[in-house]
C-alpha positions in Angstrom: -3.2 -13.6 -13.1 -4.1 -11.8 -9.9 -1.3 -10.0 -7.9 -1.5 -8.8 -4.4 0.3 -5.8 -3.0 1.1 -6.1 0.8 2.3 -3.1 2.7 3.6 -3.2 6.3 3.8 0.4 7.7 5.0 2.0 10.8 4.1 5.6 10.8 6.6 8.0 12.4 5.3 11.3 11.0 1.4 11.6 10.9 1.3 15.1 9.3 3.5 13.9 6.6 1.5 10.8 6.1 -1.7 12.8 5.8 -0.1 14.5 2.7 0.1 11.0 1.2 -3.6 10.1 2.1 -4.8 13.5 0.9 -4.7 12.4 -2.7 -4.4 8.6 -2.6 -8.0 7.7 -2.9 -8.5 9.9 -5.9 -5.4 8.5 -7.7 -6.1 4.9 -6.7 -9.8 5.0 -7.9 -8.3 5.5 -11.5 -6.7 2.1 -11.5 -7.9 -1.5 -11.3 -7.0 -2.2 -7.7 -9.3 -3.4 -4.9 -8.7 -2.9 -1.2 -9.0 -6.3 0.5 -7.8 -5.2 4.0 -6.6 -2.2 5.9 -5.8 -2.9 9.4 -4.1 -0.8 12.1 -4.0 -3.5 14.8 -3.7 -7.0 13.2 -3.4 -9.9 15.5 0.3 -11.0 15.8 0.5 -14.9 15.5 4.2 -15.5 15.2 7.3 -13.5 15.3 7.7 -9.9 16.0 5.6 -6.9 14.6 7.1 -3.4 14.4 4.2 -1.8 12.3 1.3 0.3 12.9 -0.6 -0.5 9.9 -1.1 -3.5 7.3 -2.6 -2.9 3.8 -3.7 -5.7 1.3 -4.7 -4.8 -2.2 -5.7 -7.1 -5.1 -4.9 -6.2 -8.8 -6.2 -8.4 -11.7 -2.8 -8.5 -13.4 0.7 -7.4 -12.7 0.4 -4.8 -15.4 -2.5 -3.3 -13.5 -0.4 -3.0 -10.4 2.5 -1.5 -12.4 0.1 1.0 -14.1 -0.9 2.3 -10.5 2.5 2.0 -8.6 4.7 3.4 -11.3 2.2 6.1 -12.5 3.4 9.7 -12.4 0.6 10.7 -10.1 1.3 7.9 -7.6 5.0 8.5 -7.5 4.3 12.1 -6.6 2.5 11.2 -3.4 4.6 8.1 -2.6 7.4 10.3 -1.5 5.3 11.5 1.4 4.5 7.9 2.6 8.2 6.9 2.4 9.3 10.1 4.3 6.6 9.6 7.0 6.9 5.9 7.8 9.0 2.7 7.6 7.4 0.7 4.8 8.0 -2.9 3.8 6.0 -4.0 1.0 5.9 -6.8 -1.6 4.0 -7.9 -4.7 2.7 -11.4 -4.4 1.4 -13.5 -7.4 -1.8 -15.1 -6.9 -2.8 -18.8 -7.7 -5.3 -19.0 -10.6 
């Protein structure tokens, strides 16, 4: 069953965030995820929006997501994103 990783990000320290991005694509490419959207100016339709970036990634299974997210290599760079930004993220199970 497909799973979707949704991240809402407000970057506070761009230099620190760049440390995250430096190795992100190389690490991400080794796993079975697919970028569906990366938007730095999404249209607010309802409520309040306190972020500077939205990311949507699709995985074919929860295991594929976990293999990426909990991998040693991703965890090494994740600390830079968490230090550089306020991040709210969720994993959503798709409808098959």
